C-alpha positions as CSV (number, residue, x, y, z in Angstrom):
1,M,95.4,162.8,116.2
2,E,96.1,159.5,114.4
3,H,97.1,159.7,110.8
4,R,97.8,157.1,108.0
5,I,99.9,157.1,104.9
6,I,98.6,155.1,101.9
7,V,100.8,154.4,99.0
8,Y,99.2,153.1,95.8
9,K,99.6,152.8,92.0
10,S,97.3,154.9,90.0
11,E,97.0,153.2,86.4
12,S,95.8,156.6,84.9
13,L,98.8,158.6,86.2
14,F,101.2,155.9,85.2
15,K,99.9,156.0,81.6
16,K,100.1,159.9,81.6
17,Q,103.8,159.8,82.9
18,Y,104.8,157.0,80.8
19,N,103.6,158.5,77.7
20,A,104.9,162.0,78.7
21,L,108.5,160.1,79.3
22,M,108.4,158.3,75.9
23,K,107.6,161.8,74.0
24,L,110.4,163.3,76.1
25,I,113.1,160.6,75.0
26,A,111.9,160.7,71.4
27,K,112.2,164.4,71.3
28,S,115.6,164.3,73.2
29,M,116.9,161.6,70.8
30,E,116.1,163.8,67.7
31,K,117.8,166.8,69.4
32,C,120.9,165.1,70.1
33,K,121.2,163.6,66.6
34,A,120.9,167.2,65.4
35,I,123.5,168.4,67.9
36,M,126.1,165.6,66.8
37,R,125.4,166.4,63.2
38,D,127.2,169.7,63.9
39,D,131.0,169.8,63.0
40,S,131.8,171.7,66.5
41,Y,134.5,170.1,68.8
42,D,132.4,170.3,71.7
43,R,129.2,168.6,70.1
44,I,129.4,165.7,72.7
45,E,129.4,168.0,75.7
46,K,126.6,170.0,74.2
47,A,124.4,166.7,73.9
48,K,125.3,165.6,77.3
49,S,124.3,169.1,78.8
50,Y,121.0,168.9,76.9
51,F,120.2,165.5,78.5
52,E,121.1,167.0,81.9
53,T,118.6,169.8,81.4
54,V,115.9,167.3,80.6
55,H,116.9,164.7,83.3
56,L,118.1,162.2,80.9
57,Q,121.7,162.0,81.5
58,E,121.5,158.6,82.8
59,T,118.9,157.1,80.6
60,I,120.3,158.4,77.2
61,L,124.1,157.7,76.8
62,I,126.6,158.8,74.1
63,G,129.1,156.0,73.6
64,E,131.3,154.6,70.8
65,N,128.4,153.2,69.1
66,G,126.6,156.5,69.1
67,I,123.4,157.3,71.1
68,E,122.0,154.6,73.4
69,I,119.4,154.1,75.8
70,N,120.4,152.7,79.2
71,E,117.7,150.0,79.6
72,E,118.2,149.4,83.3
73,K,117.9,153.2,84.0
74,L,114.7,153.3,81.9
75,E,113.0,150.5,83.7
76,E,114.0,152.1,87.0
77,K,112.2,155.4,86.0
78,I,109.2,153.3,84.9
79,R,108.9,151.3,88.0
80,R,108.6,154.8,89.8
81,M,105.7,156.0,87.7
82,G,102.1,156.2,88.9
83,K,102.5,156.3,92.5
84,E,100.0,158.2,94.5
85,I,100.3,158.9,98.3
86,L,97.5,159.9,100.5
87,F,97.8,161.3,104.1
88,T,94.8,161.2,105.8
89,N,93.1,160.9,109.4
90,I,90.5,158.6,108.3
91,M,90.9,155.4,110.4
92,D,87.6,153.6,110.2
93,M,87.8,152.7,106.4
94,N,90.3,150.2,104.8
95,A,92.9,151.4,102.2
96,K,90.7,150.5,99.2
97,E,87.7,152.5,100.4
98,I,89.8,155.5,101.3
99,I,91.6,155.5,97.9
100,E,88.0,155.4,96.3
101,F,86.7,158.2,98.5
102,Y,89.4,160.5,97.7
103,K,89.0,159.8,93.8
104,K,85.5,160.6,94.1
105,R,86.2,163.9,96.1
106,G,88.9,164.8,93.6
107,R,86.6,164.6,90.6
108,I,84.0,166.7,92.5
109,E,86.7,169.4,93.2
110,Q,88.0,169.4,89.6
111,C,84.2,169.8,88.5
112,F,83.9,172.7,90.8
113,R,87.4,174.2,89.5
114,T,85.9,173.8,85.9
115,I,82.6,175.6,87.0
116,N,84.6,178.6,88.3
117,V,87.2,178.8,85.2
118,L,84.1,178.7,82.7
119,G,82.2,181.3,84.7
120,I,79.2,178.8,84.9
121,A,79.0,180.0,88.5
122,S,81.6,182.5,88.9
123,P,82.8,183.6,92.4
124,I,81.4,186.8,93.7
125,Y,82.7,189.3,96.4
126,H,82.5,187.3,99.5
127,F,81.9,190.1,101.9
128,T,79.3,188.6,104.0
129,P,78.1,185.1,105.0
130,E,75.1,185.4,102.9
131,K,77.0,186.0,99.6
132,I,79.1,183.1,100.3
133,R,75.9,180.9,100.7
134,V,74.5,182.4,97.4
135,H,77.9,181.3,95.8
136,M,77.9,177.9,97.2
137,F,74.1,177.6,96.0
138,F,74.8,178.4,92.4
139,S,78.1,176.3,92.3
140,L,76.1,173.3,93.7
141,L,73.4,174.0,90.9
142,A,75.7,174.3,88.4
143,Y,77.5,171.0,89.4
144,L,74.0,169.2,89.5
145,F,73.4,170.4,85.9
146,L,76.8,169.0,84.9
147,A,75.9,165.7,86.6
148,L,72.6,165.6,84.9
149,L,74.3,166.3,81.5
150,Y,76.9,163.7,82.0
151,N,74.4,160.9,83.1
152,K,72.6,161.7,79.8
153,L,75.8,161.2,77.7
154,I,77.5,158.5,79.9
155,E,77.2,156.2,76.8
156,I,79.8,158.2,74.9
157,E,83.2,156.8,74.9
158,G,85.5,159.4,76.2
159,I,83.1,161.3,78.1
160,S,83.5,162.3,81.7
161,L,81.9,164.7,84.2
162,V,84.9,167.0,84.2
163,N,85.3,167.3,80.1
164,V,81.5,167.7,79.5
165,P,81.9,171.5,79.4
166,E,84.7,171.2,77.1
167,Y,82.9,169.3,74.2
168,L,79.8,171.5,74.8
169,S,82.0,174.5,73.7
170,N,82.7,172.9,70.5
171,I,79.2,173.2,69.7
172,R,77.8,176.1,68.0
173,A,74.2,177.3,66.8
174,I,74.5,179.2,63.6
175,Y,71.8,181.6,62.3
176,I,71.9,182.6,58.6
177,I,70.0,185.6,57.7
178,S,69.0,186.5,54.2
179,G,66.2,189.0,54.0
180,N,63.2,187.6,55.9
181,V,64.4,184.1,55.8
182,I,66.4,182.7,58.7
183,K,68.3,179.4,58.5
184,R,69.3,177.6,61.6
185,K,71.9,174.9,62.1
186,I,74.0,173.3,64.6
187,E,77.9,172.9,64.1
188,S,80.1,170.6,66.1
189,K,83.7,170.3,65.7
190,D,84.4,166.6,66.7
191,P,82.9,163.3,66.8
192,I,82.1,163.4,70.5
193,S,80.6,166.9,70.2
194,R,78.4,165.6,67.1
195,K,77.3,162.6,69.6
196,I,76.1,165.0,72.1
197,V,74.1,166.9,69.6
198,E,72.3,163.7,68.5
199,I,71.8,162.4,71.9
200,L,70.4,165.7,73.2
201,D,68.5,166.4,70.2
202,L,70.0,170.0,70.0
203,E,68.8,170.6,66.5
204,K,65.2,171.0,68.0
205,M,66.2,173.6,70.2
206,I,67.0,176.2,67.8
């Protein structure tokens, strides 16, 4: 069977890796400064050892002028970021179509993982084919429900098919009972959740 290897750059992965590296460098610089403020004779060795543990020994240097960034090594790290590799046996599609296909499949797989983790359609004991089919039916039903919600909320900046349940979990229906009087209200913890309450008109549901 023939296979293809496709290497491409993912902007979302690049941003994630780049931000993580910048945070690590800033944290490591502060840690190194704290070590160097110590009067111990081996403070330089301690600082270098710390950089090795976070794999920055070639990126952050300790020289006569203090702590320095090796710009060449930093650029080298940045150039390697964001690379994705696909190993596939799909031969009748071009590289761009295959990348989009796997991205869509990845989003769906992530949704099913979210469904299972949140217990929306928790796995049951798969002793028989019938139970497997029942579980798949409920998983698909939960996925379609998430997709329906997402399509209603798609205008909200920052919302995605995967994080819809997370923002929904920030919404609470509160009942305050005082004698025979019951007061109801919806509470949301963040701007996106408040926008969801508004679009779905959840106030009318309690």
